[in-house]
C-alpha positions in Angstrom: -6.9 12.2 -5.8 -7.9 8.6 -6.5 -11.4 8.1 -7.9 -12.8 4.6 -8.4 -16.2 4.3 -10.2 -18.1 1.1 -10.6 -14.9 -1.0 -10.6 -15.5 -4.6 -11.5 -12.9 -7.3 -11.9 -13.2 -11.0 -12.8 -10.9 -14.0 -13.2 -12.9 -16.1 -15.7 -16.3 -16.8 -14.1 -15.1 -15.7 -10.7 -16.2 -12.1 -9.8 -13.5 -10.6 -7.5 -14.7 -7.0 -7.4 -18.2 -5.8 -8.1 -19.2 -2.2 -8.7 -16.8 -0.6 -6.3 -17.1 3.1 -5.8 -14.5 4.9 -3.6 -12.5 8.1 -3.4 -9.2 8.8 -1.7 -8.3 12.4 -1.1 -4.9 14.0 -1.0 -3.2 13.5 2.3 -5.8 10.9 3.4 -4.9 7.5 5.0 -7.5 4.8 4.0 -7.3 1.2 5.3 -8.9 -1.6 3.4 -10.0 -4.4 5.7 -12.0 -7.6 5.3 -11.7 -11.4 5.2 -9.2 -13.2 2.9 -10.5 -13.3 -0.6 -12.7 -10.2 -0.3 -10.9 -8.4 -3.1 -8.7 -6.0 -1.1 -5.3 -6.7 -2.7 -6.9 -7.0 -6.2 -8.4 -3.5 -5.7 -4.9 -2.1 -4.9 -3.4 -3.9 -7.9 -6.0 -2.4 -10.2 -5.2 1.1 -8.9 -1.6 0.7 -9.8 -2.2 -1.0 -13.1 -0.9 -4.4 -12.1 -4.2 -5.9 -12.9 -6.5 -5.0 -15.7 -10.2 -4.6 -14.8 -13.2 -5.4 -17.0 -15.7 -2.7 -15.8 -15.8 0.8 -14.4 -13.1 3.4 -14.3 -10.1 4.4 -12.1 -8.6 7.9 -12.3 -5.7 9.5 -10.5 -6.0 13.2 -10.6 -7.9 12.8 -13.9 -5.4 10.5 -15.5 -7.2 7.2 -16.3 -5.6 3.9 -15.2 -6.0 1.6 -18.2 -4.0 -0.9 -20.2 -2.2 1.7 -22.2 1.5 1.4 -21.4 2.1 5.2 -21.4 -0.6 5.8 -18.8 0.6 2.9 -16.6 4.1 4.3 -16.6 2.8 7.7 -15.7 0.7 6.3 -12.9 3.5 4.2 -11.4 5.8 7.3 -11.2 3.2 8.9 -9.1 1.7 6.0 -7.1 4.2 3.7 -5.5 3.5 0.2 -4.0 4.9 -1.7 -1.1 4.3 -5.5 -1.3 3.8 -8.2 1.3 6.9 -10.0 0.3 9.3 -7.0 0.0 10.2 -7.7 -3.7 13.8 -6.5 -3.3 16.6 -7.3 -5.7 18.6 -9.9 -3.9 21.8 -9.1 -5.7 21.7 -5.4 -4.8 22.5 -3.7 -1.5 19.8 -1.7 0.4 21.2 1.5 -1.1 21.2 0.1 -4.6 17.7 -1.1 -4.3 16.5 2.3 -3.3 18.5 4.0 -6.1 17.1 1.7 -8.8 13.8 3.4 -9.6 15.1 7.1 -9.7 18.0 6.1 -11.9 16.3 3.8 -14.4 12.7 5.1 -14.4 13.1 8.8 -13.7 16.6 9.2 -15.3 18.1 10.9 -12.3 21.9 11.0 -12.0 23.5 8.3 -10.0 25.0 10.9 -7.6 21.6 12.6 -7.0 19.8 9.3 -6.5 22.5 8.0 -4.1 22.4 11.1 -2.0 18.6 11.0 -1.6 18.6 7.2 -1.1 21.1 7.7 1.8 18.8 10.3 3.4 15.7 8.2 3.0 17.3 5.1 4.4 18.5 7.1 7.4 14.9 8.4 7.9 13.6 4.8 8.2 16.3 3.9 10.7 18.7 2.0 8.3 21.7 4.3 8.2 23.9 1.5 9.3 22.5 -1.1 6.9 23.0 0.7 3.5 25.7 -1.7 2.3 23.8 -4.8 3.4 22.1 -7.2 1.0 18.5 -8.3 1.6 19.6 -11.8 2.9 21.6 -9.9 5.6 18.6 -8.0 6.8 15.7 -9.0 9.0 12.2 -9.1 7.5 11.3 -5.8 9.2 14.5 -4.2 7.8 13.8 -5.5 4.3 10.3 -4.0 4.5 11.7 -0.7 5.6 14.0 -0.8 2.6 11.0 -1.5 0.4 9.2 1.6 1.9 12.4 3.7 1.3 12.4 2.4 -2.3 8.8 3.6 -2.7 9.7 7.0 -1.2 12.7 7.5 -3.5 10.3 7.8 -6.4 8.8 10.9 -4.7 5.3 9.6 -5.1 2.0 11.4 -4.5 0.6 8.3 -2.9 1.8 4.9 -1.6 -0.3 1.7 -1.7 0.6 -0.9 0.9 -0.5 -4.5 0.4 -0.5 -6.2 3.8 3.0 -4.8 4.6 3.4 -6.6 7.9 1.7 -10.0 7.3 5.0 -11.7 6.3 6.8 -10.5 9.4 7.4 -12.1 12.8 5.2 -10.4 15.4 8.1 -8.6 17.1 9.1 -6.9 13.8 5.7 -5.6 13.0 6.0 -2.5 15.2 9.1 -1.1 13.4 7.4 -1.1 10.0 4.1 0.4 11.4 6.2 3.0 13.1 7.6 4.2 9.8 4.1 4.2 8.3 2.8 6.3 11.2 5.5 8.9 10.5 4.5 9.0 6.9 0.8 9.6 7.9 1.9 12.4 10.2 3.7 14.1 7.3 0.6 13.9 5.1 1.5 11.1 2.7 -1.6 9.8 0.9 -1.8 6.1 1.7 -4.1 3.2 0.9 -3.3 0.2 3.1 -4.6 -3.3 3.1 -4.1 -4.5 6.7 -5.3 -6.8 9.4 -3.8 -4.5 12.1 -7.0 -3.2 13.5 -5.3 -1.0 16.3 -3.1 0.6 13.6 -6.1 1.2 11.4 -8.1 2.8 14.1 -5.3 5.1 15.3 -3.7 6.1 12.0 -6.3 5.9 9.2 -8.8 8.6 8.4 -11.3 6.2 6.9 -11.8 2.4 6.7 -13.4 0.5 3.8 -14.7 -3.0 4.8 -14.8 -5.3 1.7 -16.8 -8.5 1.7 -17.4 -10.7 -1.3 -15.9 -8.1 -3.7 -18.1 -5.2 -2.5 -17.7 -2.4 0.0 -20.0 -3.5 2.8 -19.3 -0.6 5.1 -17.1 2.5 5.1 -16.7 5.6 7.2 -14.4 7.3 9.8 -12.1 4.6 11.2 -13.1 5.2 14.9 -16.8 4.9 14.1 -16.5 1.9 11.8 -14.2 -0.1 14.0 -15.9 0.6 17.3 -19.6 0.8 16.3 -20.0 -1.2 13.0 -23.5 -1.4 11.6 -22.9 -4.2 9.1 -23.4 -7.7 10.6 -20.5 -9.2 8.5 -18.3 -6.4 9.8 -19.3 -7.1 13.4 -18.5 -10.8 12.9 -15.2 -10.0 11.2 -14.1 -7.8 14.1 -15.0 -10.4 16.6 -12.9 -13.0 14.8 -9.9 -10.7 14.4 -10.1 -9.6 18.0 -10.4 -13.2 19.2 -7.4 -14.3 17.0 -5.3 -11.5 18.4 
């Protein structure tokens, strides 16, 4: 579904991504892991057109992701993104946040968007919080609203950029639980995460980025339990020790 060929991205003289090749198939869950600054979030932002890249090519079902506004709009209707910091509208309720995209981007009727938003919020365990504003919700609840907002666009895939890193530890599980259910339903997902247990249990494949390159990739169980790359081995030791 998502094909990345020789992707390169720089900020001035600083090379962030260098000749990345990767494919994500329909229904696949792929986790991007690696040390801070290795290019994981930048790779996601390039896929969704939030960052322009200097070299290579990204296509989503043969639609090229480039700087053309029409193609970016088309891509974002099909590939949703969930951010680390929720990015909810503070002056809108949970229900209104979820309705926003379908009404203003997909031109759905308010009644249709409201009905589906209610259903989606209920599916992520927030049936009792629809009228609450973001500042009345916990971080975990806000992130579940953000996931509901992504689902309301009926995307073919969802990109998650460290969705639990801004949460208190006791709230992480409720967000990962929603993501597990999405994986079970066959949602295509690309997830930047430091949750190694989740990556091993839920993802089909893991891509380990180091210094803007894919240093190792493969089935999650294999890569996370028997890594061949020395940097990957060192990274896992550090993450395990920190946990």
